[in-house]
N, C-alpha and C positions, 0 to 999 in steps of 0.2 A: 441576509449575509452582508457583511461590511463591504461596501463598494470599493474601498481603498485597498483592501487586502485580497489577494488572489491565492487560492489553494492549488498547488501543483503536485501531481503524482511524482514521488521521488524515483520511481522505476521507469515509467514510460513518458513522463513529462507532459501528460495531458493536463489540461486546466479545467477546474470545476466551474461550470456555468449553471445558470438556473435550469437549463434543460437536461443537465447531466454532465458528462465529461467529454471534452472535445480537445482535439489537438489545435491549440492556439498559441500564438506568440504573445507573451506578456510584455507589454510595453509600458515603460515609465510608471511602475507600481512601487510605492514606497515600502510596502510590507508584503512579504510572500510567506505563506505557510506551506510546509511540505507534509505530505501524507501519502496514502495509497488510494488509488481509484479502486472500485470494487473488483475489477478483473485482476489487477496486480496484487491486491490483498489476498484474494483466493489462492493465487499462485504462490505467494510468499508463505501462507499458512500450510500449504501442501508440502513445500520444501522443508519447513520447520518440522512438520510431522514426520517426514522421511528421515531427517537428521536425528530427531529424537528416537525414532525407531532403531536406527543404526547404533546410536549411542547406548540405548538401554538394553539391547539384545532381546527385547520382548516385542510382541506384536503390537501394531499401532493401536492407540487408545487404551492400553493396559497400564499406562503410567511408567514411571522411571524405575530403573533398578538401582537403588541407592545402597 
């Protein structure tokens, strides 16, 4: 991992470190990358699935009604 760039979860603001994801304050870092930690990614995908289900009118996993 590039030591000058920090990855921060855009949902919970935890910072990726060598041991995993921790709640840390990022100090004086020139470059920050945003993404999702595994927990927030899972939650976001569930919300997307629910929204897709409501939009399509079909059961989850069956695709979209176009």
